[in-house]
Every structure is written in C-alpha cells, then in structure tokens.
C-alpha positions, 0 to 999 in steps of 0.5 A: 173643697170637694168630698165624695160620700160614697164610692159611686160619687152619688153624694158630693160636697162642694164648697169654698171659703171667702170673707170668713165664711165656709159655704158648701152644698150637698148635691144629694139634698140640693142644700147649701150651707154657710158656716160663719159668724153672723153679722151684727148692727149697732145703733146709738143715739142721745136723749138730748142733742143739746145740753148744758154743761153739768147736765147728764145725757142718756146714751141709748142704742141697740145691737141686733143680729143681721143673720139671714135666718133671724134678722133684727133679733137681739144679739145674745151672749154665748151662754144664751145662744142655744136658748135663743136659736131654739126659741126662734127656729123650733118654737121652744119657750124663751125661758127654756123647757123648764122655765128657769133660764134667762137670756143675757145680752152682749157687751157694748163699749162707749167712748167719746171724742171730745171737742179738743180731739181727745178720746175719752172712755165713757163706760161699758154696758150690756144689752138687754138679752130680750130686746137688744137695747142698752142705755148709759147715763153720762155727764160730759165735762167740756163745752162743745161737740162730742162724738159718741161711739158705741162699739160691739166687739166680735165674739164667737157668734157675731161679727163686730159693729159700731155706730156714732152720734153727737151731743152739743154741750153748751154753757152752764146756766148762770146762777140767778141772783135773788131779788131783794125788795126793800123792807117795809117799815112797821108803823103799826105802833105809831098808827096805834098811838095816833089813833089813841090820841085822836080818840082821847081828843074826841072824848075830851071835846065831847066832855067839853061840849057837855060841860058848856051845855050844862052851865047853860 
C-alpha cells in the first residue's frame, strides 16, 4: 500500500501484508511499524518420567511471549494486556497506578495420546499471569508410554503454540503380604509351678536334715 500525507509528498507511508503481519514505514520519521499477533512459545514437562500405574504425575510448563519488544515475558489475557505493556514499556506499576489490578494468564489445553493410540482429554488450566507457568496433576489409567501435549490456542494478541513430553507408566506395585511369625507359647504358668515345686522340695529337704541332726 502507499499513502501520501501531504500534497507535496513530504510524508509517505509504504507497506505490505505477509504471513498475517502488516509492515509499513514512515518516510517522514524513518520508522518501521509491524502490526500483528505476537508469537508465543509453549513448553511442557512431567515431574516424573516414569511412574507406577495408579500414581499421579504433575504436568508443568510455560507459555511465553516471543515478540521482539518483550521476548520471554509471560503471555497474558486480553484484559491484562494494557497493564502488562504499560509495565514493560513505560515502567508503570505491575498492579496498576492505583495498585488494585491483577494480571491474569492464558488458557492451556492438555491432552494425551495413550499407549493404544487413543487421544485422551486431560484438562484445562490457566497460566500464572506474572510468571507464565502452569501445572496440572493427572493420573494415567493404562500402562505404557503416554505422549502429553500442551496447547495454547491463538487469541487476539498471540499466535498459537504447543509442545509435548512423554511419561512411562509401569505396573502397579504389588501388595506386600505381611509375614506371620509363629506364636510363642506362654509357659510362664508352668514355670511358676515348677519353681514353686522346687522351692517346696528344698524346704522339705532342709526340714528333714534338721530333724536328723536333732535326733542325734
């Protein structure tokens, strides 16, 4: 496109549209502008790569902005975009000039390809608006290798992105059979009886000896 800002042609805007972006330059200020959705980058991992069947795995990841002006910063919701840009580019407070605003993140959809090739829906979660992180606890049902996919759908500010990781689910741990030890018989009563009999026998023997010496 081309637009002339004055009759003498002193200000000229020239631009082109490609790959969803509008790029144009201002010949008067020698400034180029690019208008379009910012790129995003999604990552995902699992807290344990190998778990036993019946155990829970924690899925974690990030969704970050890859725009040239603020690469590596968290992707934020539409409602938080103005607050985020003002904080990054004109040093406004992160919670707004009245300190009463909160930045919210973007939605992430989690799915899994199970060991049989089926697609299972894990759940939806939302990133932390201040850090770009997300997490979700999940319990796989089958043994084998799962491919876990985290997807961020495009919105009015960012393009879509996705990432995957894997989790291996092994057999459930076998229940341990308690070891039974044979009962130790209680012989205390019999021992007490024997001890009493021995004591009585000793007493009788002493009495007999005394009687023999007395007769002498």
